[in-house]
Backbone as CSV, one residue per row, in Angstrom:
resi,resn,N_x,N_y,N_z,CA_x,CA_y,CA_z,C_x,C_y,C_z
1,UNK,80.157,-45.848,29.189,79.183,-46.817,29.626,78.055,-46.080,30.343
2,UNK,76.851,-46.537,30.119,75.688,-45.931,30.756,75.439,-46.629,32.079
3,UNK,75.283,-45.848,33.130,74.947,-46.411,34.429,73.438,-46.423,34.592
4,UNK,72.906,-47.561,34.955,71.470,-47.709,35.152,71.218,-47.941,36.635
5,UNK,70.346,-47.094,37.203,70.014,-47.246,38.618,69.266,-48.543,38.845
6,UNK,69.347,-49.035,40.094,68.608,-50.219,40.495,67.136,-50.005,40.176
7,UNK,66.504,-50.990,39.604,65.089,-50.903,39.304,64.798,-50.334,37.921
8,UNK,65.786,-49.730,37.273,65.583,-49.228,35.925,66.034,-50.288,34.935
9,UNK,65.390,-50.313,33.812,65.824,-51.237,32.769,66.503,-50.439,31.669
10,UNK,67.263,-51.141,30.858,67.949,-50.484,29.749,66.899,-50.094,28.708
11,UNK,66.977,-48.875,28.148,65.983,-48.459,27.162,66.097,-49.291,25.891
12,UNK,64.968,-49.498,25.220,64.981,-50.232,23.954,65.657,-49.374,22.890
13,UNK,66.029,-50.014,21.782,66.636,-49.275,20.677,65.721,-48.150,20.214
14,UNK,64.433,-48.440,20.107,63.494,-47.433,19.616,63.394,-46.257,20.576
15,UNK,63.366,-46.536,21.887,63.306,-45.452,22.874,64.573,-44.612,22.829
16,UNK,65.722,-45.257,22.693,67.005,-44.550,22.654,67.073,-43.625,21.443
17,UNK,66.663,-44.128,20.287,66.703,-43.320,19.077,65.726,-42.153,19.190
18,UNK,64.549,-42.403,19.732,63.543,-41.345,19.859,64.026,-40.222,20.765
19,UNK,64.897,-40.527,21.733,65.410,-39.503,22.643,66.658,-38.799,22.100
20,UNK,67.154,-39.247,20.953,68.361,-38.667,20.372,68.152,-37.200,20.056
21,UNK,69.113,-36.340,20.428,68.960,-34.916,20.127,69.047,-34.615,18.635
22,UNK,69.559,-35.544,17.834,69.705,-35.304,16.402,68.434,-35.629,15.626
23,UNK,67.471,-36.191,16.268,66.275,-36.630,15.562,65.052,-36.008,16.214
24,UNK,64.168,-35.520,15.398,62.924,-34.973,15.920,62.109,-36.111,16.518
25,UNK,61.838,-36.016,17.802,61.130,-37.073,18.515,59.785,-37.410,17.867
26,UNK,59.026,-36.402,17.572,57.695,-36.642,17.006,57.778,-37.366,15.667
27,UNK,58.708,-36.937,14.818,58.866,-37.569,13.513,59.282,-39.023,13.624
28,UNK,60.182,-39.302,14.570,60.637,-40.686,14.728,59.519,-41.552,15.300
29,UNK,58.791,-41.036,16.266,57.680,-41.804,16.844,56.666,-42.134,15.754
30,UNK,56.347,-41.161,14.909,55.400,-41.407,13.813,55.956,-42.444,12.840
31,UNK,57.251,-42.375,12.556,57.883,-43.344,11.659,57.771,-44.753,12.227
32,UNK,58.062,-44.914,13.503,57.980,-46.238,14.141,56.545,-46.753,14.109
33,UNK,55.587,-45.882,14.413,54.179,-46.295,14.368,53.789,-46.733,12.960
34,UNK,54.255,-45.989,11.966,53.957,-46.356,10.578,54.575,-47.703,10.220
35,UNK,55.821,-47.931,10.635,56.479,-49.216,10.355,55.712,-50.357,11.023
36,UNK,55.315,-50.160,12.260,54.575,-51.210,12.950,53.270,-51.539,12.227
37,UNK,52.582,-50.520,11.699,51.350,-50.752,10.944,51.647,-51.481,9.630
38,UNK,52.723,-51.066,8.939,53.084,-51.731,7.688,53.491,-53.178,7.936
39,UNK,54.211,-53.418,9.029,54.598,-54.784,9.366,53.361,-55.633,9.647
40,UNK,52.405,-55.082,10.382,51.171,-55.814,10.681,50.427,-56.152,9.389
41,UNK,50.386,-55.201,8.449,49.740,-55.468,7.158,50.439,-56.606,6.429
42,UNK,51.764,-56.566,6.387,52.516,-57.644,5.718,52.289,-58.983,6.423
43,UNK,52.321,-58.962,7.752,52.115,-60.208,8.496,50.719,-60.775,8.238
44,UNK,49.722,-59.912,8.080,48.368,-60.371,7.742,48.318,-61.003,6.355
45,UNK,49.268,-60.631,5.501,49.374,-61.219,4.169,50.233,-62.487,4.186
46,UNK,50.687,-62.911,5.373,51.476,-64.133,5.503,52.977,-63.929,5.462
47,UNK,53.436,-62.687,5.520,54.865,-62.396,5.483,55.482,-62.492,6.874
48,UNK,56.750,-62.855,6.894,57.578,-62.715,8.091,58.296,-61.382,7.926
49,UNK,58.353,-60.594,9.001,58.940,-59.260,8.905,60.069,-59.072,9.913
50,UNK,60.919,-58.104,9.607,61.983,-57.700,10.516,62.197,-56.200,10.346
51,UNK,62.335,-55.493,11.466,62.568,-54.052,11.454,63.956,-53.765,11.996
52,UNK,64.745,-53.026,11.221,66.060,-52.562,11.655,65.993,-51.050,11.854
53,UNK,65.834,-50.593,13.090,65.852,-49.152,13.338,67.299,-48.688,13.460
54,UNK,67.688,-47.773,12.617,69.080,-47.322,12.617,69.357,-46.386,13.780
55,UNK,70.474,-46.611,14.453,70.914,-45.715,15.514,71.466,-44.419,14.962
56,UNK,71.908,-44.446,13.704,72.435,-43.252,13.035,72.412,-43.526,11.534
57,UNK,71.927,-42.583,10.781,71.848,-42.724,9.332,72.601,-41.569,8.696
58,UNK,73.463,-41.886,7.736,74.290,-40.871,7.091,74.120,-40.932,5.582
59,UNK,73.786,-39.809,4.960,73.816,-39.768,3.501,75.265,-39.572,3.048
60,UNK,75.754,-40.492,2.212,77.147,-40.434,1.777,77.215,-40.258,0.271
61,UNK,78.178,-39.457,-0.164,78.450,-39.334,-1.593,79.851,-39.897,-1.839
62,UNK,80.223,-40.161,-3.092,81.509,-40.817,-3.363,82.744,-40.089,-2.834
63,UNK,82.663,-38.790,-2.626,83.818,-38.031,-2.138,83.780,-37.790,-0.632
64,UNK,82.857,-38.421,0.085,82.682,-38.084,1.500,83.486,-38.940,2.472
65,UNK,84.363,-39.768,1.990,85.124,-40.602,2.913,86.331,-41.215,2.239
66,UNK,86.846,-42.240,2.885,88.045,-42.907,2.373,87.741,-43.841,1.207
67,UNK,86.467,-44.196,1.035,86.076,-45.073,-0.061,85.137,-44.314,-0.985
68,UNK,84.824,-44.919,-2.124,83.874,-44.313,-3.050,82.452,-44.764,-2.779
69,UNK,82.231,-45.386,-1.632,80.902,-45.841,-1.238,79.956,-44.642,-1.157
70,UNK,78.745,-44.831,-1.651,77.747,-43.770,-1.549,76.371,-44.393,-1.335
71,UNK,75.449,-43.579,-0.889,74.106,-44.039,-0.555,73.819,-43.724,0.899
72,UNK,72.822,-44.370,1.455,72.510,-44.189,2.870,73.223,-45.255,3.685
73,UNK,73.929,-44.819,4.698,74.659,-45.712,5.594,73.921,-45.758,6.924
74,UNK,73.507,-46.949,7.324,72.720,-47.151,8.545,73.547,-47.897,9.587
75,UNK,73.596,-47.384,10.804,74.217,-48.111,11.908,73.139,-49.008,12.518
76,UNK,73.383,-50.310,12.481,72.417,-51.295,12.967,72.730,-51.610,14.427
77,UNK,71.723,-51.559,15.301,71.967,-51.910,16.701,72.544,-53.329,16.811
78,UNK,73.468,-53.509,17.733,74.148,-54.790,17.905,73.213,-55.973,18.088
79,UNK,72.108,-55.757,18.788,71.188,-56.866,19.033,70.336,-57.210,17.813
80,UNK,70.466,-56.448,16.733,69.705,-56.718,15.505,70.559,-57.351,14.416
81,UNK,71.880,-57.391,14.616,72.780,-57.884,13.569,72.541,-59.367,13.282
82,UNK,72.598,-60.222,14.289,72.410,-61.661,14.054,71.022,-61.986,13.506
83,UNK,69.943,-61.405,14.058,68.631,-61.670,13.440,68.576,-61.239,11.973
84,UNK,69.223,-60.107,11.641,69.249,-59.673,10.247,70.006,-60.687,9.386
85,UNK,71.178,-61.115,9.825,71.984,-62.055,9.031,71.190,-63.327,8.755
86,UNK,70.532,-63.851,9.774,69.731,-65.071,9.604,68.570,-64.817,8.639
87,UNK,67.912,-63.706,8.782,66.784,-63.325,7.928,67.248,-63.169,6.482
88,UNK,68.345,-62.460,6.299,68.871,-62.169,4.967,69.327,-63.431,4.238
89,UNK,69.841,-64.421,4.981,70.297,-65.669,4.363,69.153,-66.429,3.702
90,UNK,67.932,-66.206,4.182,66.760,-66.904,3.642,66.065,-66.114,2.534
91,UNK,66.549,-64.905,2.273,65.824,-64.015,1.371,66.530,-63.801,0.044
92,UNK,65.720,-63.504,-0.947,66.189,-63.020,-2.243,65.320,-61.799,-2.543
93,UNK,65.712,-60.675,-1.971,64.904,-59.471,-2.078,64.907,-58.974,-3.521
94,UNK,63.725,-58.906,-4.100,63.614,-58.496,-5.501,62.801,-57.217,-5.673
95,UNK,62.188,-56.739,-4.618,61.382,-55.525,-4.693,61.784,-54.569,-3.577
96,UNK,61.653,-53.271,-3.862,61.944,-52.242,-2.873,60.806,-51.240,-2.859
97,UNK,60.384,-50.871,-1.664,59.416,-49.789,-1.491,60.041,-48.786,-0.523
98,UNK,59.824,-47.508,-0.785,60.408,-46.466,0.053,59.293,-45.572,0.567
99,UNK,59.303,-45.349,1.863,58.332,-44.480,2.515,59.126,-43.417,3.263
100,UNK,58.738,-42.163,3.106,59.484,-41.123,3.803,58.623,-39.901,4.030
101,UNK,59.052,-39.136,5.014,58.436,-37.843,5.271,59.538,-36.895,5.720
102,UNK,59.258,-35.623,5.575,60.222,-34.601,5.966,59.588,-33.719,7.026
103,UNK,60.342,-33.461,8.077,59.905,-32.533,9.129,61.070,-31.587,9.382
104,UNK,60.901,-30.341,8.968,62.007,-29.398,9.080,63.143,-29.864,8.193
105,UNK,64.325,-29.988,8.771,65.494,-30.457,8.014,65.708,-31.959,8.146
106,UNK,64.799,-32.661,8.793,64.948,-34.101,8.981,64.133,-34.876,7.956
107,UNK,64.760,-35.895,7.374,64.069,-36.838,6.510,63.941,-38.134,7.300
108,UNK,62.730,-38.621,7.442,62.462,-39.891,8.101,62.156,-40.884,6.995
109,UNK,62.956,-41.948,6.924,62.868,-42.856,5.781,62.746,-44.299,6.242
110,UNK,61.936,-45.040,5.521,61.816,-46.475,5.726,61.962,-47.120,4.355
111,UNK,62.926,-48.011,4.244,63.129,-48.769,3.019,62.677,-50.191,3.295
112,UNK,61.742,-50.652,2.488,61.242,-52.016,2.640,61.822,-52.866,1.515
113,UNK,62.544,-53.915,1.896,63.090,-54.875,0.940,62.204,-56.110,1.018
114,UNK,61.675,-56.523,-0.129,60.636,-57.550,-0.156,61.076,-58.756,-0.985
115,UNK,60.849,-59.943,-0.424,61.006,-61.201,-1.146,59.606,-61.814,-1.213
116,UNK,58.882,-61.592,-2.326,57.508,-62.083,-2.397,57.391,-63.606,-2.436
117,UNK,58.411,-64.283,-2.963,58.341,-65.749,-3.029,58.495,-66.387,-1.660
118,UNK,59.480,-65.928,-0.880,59.693,-66.474,0.465,58.797,-65.791,1.498
119,UNK,58.084,-64.735,1.053,57.217,-63.957,1.945,57.997,-63.395,3.129
120,UNK,59.101,-62.706,2.791,59.934,-62.024,3.780,59.959,-60.534,3.452
121,UNK,59.838,-59.720,4.481,59.846,-58.270,4.295,60.720,-57.627,5.370
122,UNK,61.751,-56.934,4.916,62.693,-56.255,5.797,62.433,-54.758,5.741
123,UNK,62.286,-54.135,6.906,62.090,-52.695,7.002,63.339,-52.085,7.632
124,UNK,63.945,-51.123,6.929,65.116,-50.406,7.438,64.671,-48.971,7.688
125,UNK,64.744,-48.530,8.929,64.281,-47.189,9.266,65.405,-46.303,9.745
126,UNK,65.339,-45.053,9.354,66.357,-44.110,9.802,65.908,-42.676,9.598
127,UNK,66.750,-41.770,10.012,66.504,-40.342,9.844,67.831,-39.667,9.571
128,UNK,67.795,-38.666,8.705,69.021,-37.927,8.402,68.676,-36.474,8.124
129,UNK,69.707,-35.641,8.177,69.541,-34.213,7.895,69.602,-33.998,6.386
130,UNK,68.573,-33.358,5.863,68.471,-33.157,4.420,69.641,-32.334,3.879
131,UNK,70.176,-31.443,4.680,71.245,-30.558,4.199,72.525,-31.301,3.833
132,UNK,72.686,-32.543,4.330,73.873,-33.325,4.005,73.667,-34.239,2.791
133,UNK,72.486,-34.204,2.197,72.152,-35.182,1.167,72.300,-34.763,-0.294
134,UNK,72.373,-33.477,-0.665,72.375,-33.157,-2.102,73.420,-33.890,-2.939
135,UNK,74.691,-34.015,-2.528,75.644,-34.745,-3.383,75.261,-36.223,-3.573
136,UNK,74.693,-36.846,-2.535,74.252,-38.240,-2.649,73.080,-38.338,-3.621
137,UNK,72.123,-37.420,-3.494,70.955,-37.424,-4.369,71.400,-37.241,-5.820
138,UNK,72.298,-36.298,-6.057,72.790,-36.035,-7.413,73.471,-37.295,-7.977
139,UNK,74.289,-37.959,-7.172,74.970,-39.179,-7.616,73.960,-40.275,-7.935
140,UNK,72.985,-40.461,-7.076,71.973,-41.501,-7.295,71.199,-41.257,-8.586
141,UNK,70.812,-40.027,-8.812,70.042,-39.712,-10.013,70.903,-39.878,-11.271
142,UNK,72.177,-39.507,-11.193,73.072,-39.663,-12.343,73.387,-41.130,-12.631
143,UNK,73.555,-41.927,-11.568,73.912,-43.340,-11.722,72.699,-44.234,-11.987
144,UNK,71.502,-43.748,-11.673,70.292,-44.544,-11.887,70.118,-45.670,-10.893
145,UNK,70.686,-45.510,-9.711,70.554,-46.517,-8.653,70.842,-45.861,-7.315
146,UNK,70.542,-46.596,-6.255,70.739,-46.122,-4.888,71.233,-47.297,-4.058
147,UNK,71.968,-46.992,-2.993,72.490,-48.036,-2.107,72.052,-47.795,-0.670
148,UNK,71.828,-48.901,0.031,71.635,-48.886,1.484,72.730,-49.763,2.074
149,UNK,73.569,-49.171,2.927,74.676,-49.896,3.560,74.338,-50.101,5.029
150,UNK,74.331,-51.341,5.462,74.095,-51.662,6.866,75.442,-51.916,7.518
151,UNK,75.685,-51.204,8.624,76.988,-51.304,9.285,76.844,-51.482,10.785
152,UNK,77.895,-52.039,11.353,78.004,-52.109,12.808,78.476,-50.752,13.323
153,UNK,78.397,-50.552,14.623,78.811,-49.296,15.233,80.262,-48.953,14.902
154,UNK,81.132,-49.972,14.785,82.543,-49.715,14.490,82.804,-49.459,13.004
155,UNK,81.741,-49.431,12.196,81.871,-49.158,10.769,81.996,-50.386,9.892
156,UNK,82.078,-51.568,10.501,82.187,-52.798,9.726,80.913,-53.007,8.907
157,UNK,81.099,-53.263,7.626,79.970,-53.486,6.731,79.313,-54.831,7.030
158,UNK,78.000,-54.806,7.179,77.222,-56.030,7.368,76.666,-56.491,6.024
159,UNK,76.059,-55.533,5.304,75.455,-55.868,4.019,75.160,-54.584,3.244
160,UNK,75.191,-54.677,1.927,74.810,-53.564,1.063,73.682,-54.015,0.147
161,UNK,72.646,-53.194,0.071,71.556,-53.411,-0.870,71.695,-52.406,-2.007
162,UNK,71.581,-52.878,-3.226,71.520,-51.981,-4.381,70.063,-51.892,-4.799
163,UNK,69.581,-50.670,-4.980,68.191,-50.443,-5.344,68.117,-49.775,-6.706
164,UNK,67.275,-50.303,-7.565,66.980,-49.624,-8.815,66.024,-48.479,-8.500
165,UNK,65.849,-47.599,-9.429,64.859,-46.524,-9.317,65.134,-45.554,-8.169
166,UNK,66.177,-44.743,-8.275,66.460,-43.767,-7.221,65.324,-42.767,-7.024
167,UNK,64.470,-42.621,-8.035,63.341,-41.711,-7.881,62.361,-42.182,-6.800
168,UNK,62.439,-43.456,-6.424,61.642,-43.926,-5.287,62.132,-43.278,-3.989
169,UNK,63.427,-43.035,-3.918,64.022,-42.396,-2.751,63.894,-40.871,-2.824
170,UNK,63.959,-40.357,-4.038,63.979,-38.902,-4.246,62.986,-38.515,-5.336
171,UNK,61.678,-38.582,-5.031,60.677,-38.274,-6.058,60.747,-36.830,-6.547
172,UNK,61.263,-35.945,-5.714,61.435,-34.543,-6.084,62.871,-34.136,-5.738
173,UNK,63.831,-34.478,-6.622,65.235,-34.180,-6.310,65.492,-32.707,-5.997
174,UNK,64.720,-31.814,-6.619,64.924,-30.375,-6.375,64.717,-30.020,-4.907
175,UNK,63.864,-30.760,-4.217,63.662,-30.535,-2.778,64.988,-30.708,-2.032
176,UNK,65.813,-31.657,-2.478,67.107,-31.914,-1.850,68.168,-30.940,-2.365
177,UNK,68.135,-30.670,-3.684,69.115,-29.769,-4.273,69.013,-28.365,-3.696
178,UNK,67.858,-27.994,-3.189,67.682,-26.663,-2.601,68.599,-26.435,-1.412
179,UNK,69.142,-27.512,-0.845,70.035,-27.400,0.312,71.500,-27.390,-0.088
180,UNK,71.807,-27.413,-1.383,73.199,-27.394,-1.826,73.855,-26.070,-1.458
181,UNK,75.133,-26.159,-1.136,75.920,-24.963,-0.855,77.112,-24.934,-1.794
182,UNK,77.696,-23.793,-1.952,78.858,-23.652,-2.848,80.175,-23.725,-2.093
183,UNK,80.153,-24.265,-0.898,81.353,-24.298,-0.067,82.321,-25.320,-0.601
C-alpha cells in the first residue's frame, strides 16, 4: 500500500505510468499528449471518446504462458474498468487505427477502436519493450490478425479485440525481427 502524506493527493493513472521505471518518461508524455489531441479531434467531429492508459503492456505469443492467447495484453487501471464496460456495451467497433513510435527499445502504441455509426472512439495506450515482441509479431503476420486483450491487475480478462490487418501494428516487421534471439 502506498502511504500518502497529509496534503498530498493520489497521483493520476497517467502520472503514475509516466513515473514508471519501465517506461521512458518523455515517450509516454508525448504519447499522452498525442492521444489528447486525437481525442479532441474526434470530439470536434461529434464523437464520444474514452482513453484507457495501460499500467503495463505485454507482448504475448502463443507459447508465452498457460494459454495460447497472443497479442498485446494491457492492464487496465481499476477506475477505468466500469467506464470501459459501459462504453463498450454501446459500441460496435468496426474500424481500427494504430499509432505508434519507438524510442530506444520502447514501443509507444495507441490503438483506436472506432464505431463510426454510434460515433464512439476508444483509445488504448501502452508501452512495451520491443525485444519481447518478435514471436508475437511473427504470429500476427502468419495468422493475418492481431489481438488486444484488456485485463484487470489480477489477470482477469475484461475484453478481447480482434484486429484485421496486423501490418497496421507492424508496418515494418523486420524492425521487430531484428530483436530475435536464438535462446
